C-alpha positions as CSV (number, residue, x, y, z in Angstrom):
1,X,-9.5,2.4,-15.4
2,X,-6.8,2.3,-12.8
3,X,-8.7,4.5,-10.4
4,X,-11.8,2.4,-10.7
5,X,-9.7,-0.7,-10.0
6,X,-8.2,1.0,-6.9
7,X,-11.7,1.9,-5.6
8,X,-13.1,-1.7,-6.2
9,X,-10.1,-3.4,-4.6
10,X,-10.1,-0.9,-1.7
11,X,-13.8,-1.4,-1.0
12,X,-13.4,-5.2,-1.0
13,X,-10.4,-4.9,1.3
14,X,-12.4,-2.7,3.7
15,X,-15.1,-5.3,3.8
16,X,-12.5,-8.1,4.4
17,X,-10.8,-6.0,7.1
18,X,-14.2,-5.5,8.8
19,X,-14.6,-9.3,8.9
20,X,-11.1,-9.8,10.2
21,X,-11.4,-7.1,12.9
22,X,-14.6,-8.6,14.4
23,X,-16.2,-5.8,16.4
24,X,-13.6,-3.3,15.4
25,X,-15.5,-2.2,12.3
26,X,-17.7,0.8,11.8
27,X,-20.3,-0.6,9.5
28,X,-20.4,-1.7,5.9
29,X,-20.0,1.8,4.2
30,X,-17.4,3.2,6.5
31,X,-15.4,0.0,6.4
32,X,-15.4,0.3,2.6
33,X,-14.2,3.9,2.7
34,X,-11.5,3.1,5.2
35,X,-10.5,0.2,3.0
36,X,-10.0,2.5,0.1
37,X,-7.8,4.7,2.3
38,X,-6.2,1.5,3.6
39,X,-5.2,0.5,0.1
40,X,-2.9,3.6,-0.1
41,X,-1.7,3.0,3.5
42,X,-0.9,-0.7,2.6
43,X,1.0,0.3,-0.5
44,X,3.0,2.8,1.5
45,X,3.6,0.4,4.4
46,X,4.8,-2.5,2.2
47,X,7.0,0.0,0.3
48,X,8.6,1.2,3.5
49,X,9.3,-2.4,4.6
50,X,10.7,-3.3,1.2
51,X,8.0,-6.0,0.8
52,X,6.1,-7.0,-2.4
53,X,3.1,-9.2,-2.9
54,X,3.9,-9.7,-6.6
55,X,1.2,-7.5,-8.1
56,X,-2.0,-8.6,-9.8
57,X,-5.4,-8.7,-8.2
58,X,-4.4,-11.1,-5.4
59,X,-1.4,-9.0,-4.5
60,X,-3.3,-5.8,-4.5
61,X,-6.1,-7.3,-2.4
62,X,-3.5,-8.5,0.2
63,X,-1.8,-5.2,0.3
64,X,-5.0,-3.3,0.6
65,X,-6.4,-5.6,3.3
66,X,-3.3,-5.3,5.4
67,X,-3.6,-1.5,5.1
68,X,-7.3,-1.5,5.8
69,X,-6.8,-3.6,9.0
70,X,-4.2,-1.1,10.1
71,X,-6.5,1.9,9.4
72,X,-9.4,0.2,11.2
73,X,-7.2,-0.6,14.1
74,X,-6.1,3.0,14.4
75,X,-9.6,4.3,13.8
76,X,-10.8,2.0,16.6
77,X,-8.5,3.6,19.0
78,X,-10.2,6.9,18.5
79,X,-13.7,5.3,18.6
80,X,-13.3,4.4,22.3
């Protein structure tokens, strides 16, 4: 169940990141895939900075969205 939760939150975070990045996205499906990757990146990034969002669905979504925005930003650099 944890893996399914990770996929759903990551996909939602990818969609949100695509909306936040306005024009920096790659389309619905790719944004969702990058959001799933961004969930792992966000967890690592927050851990490295010693930050915590408190857990739960909201905390996971915030962490994943921040990671997805970072991944979309970096991917956008290679897109140009």
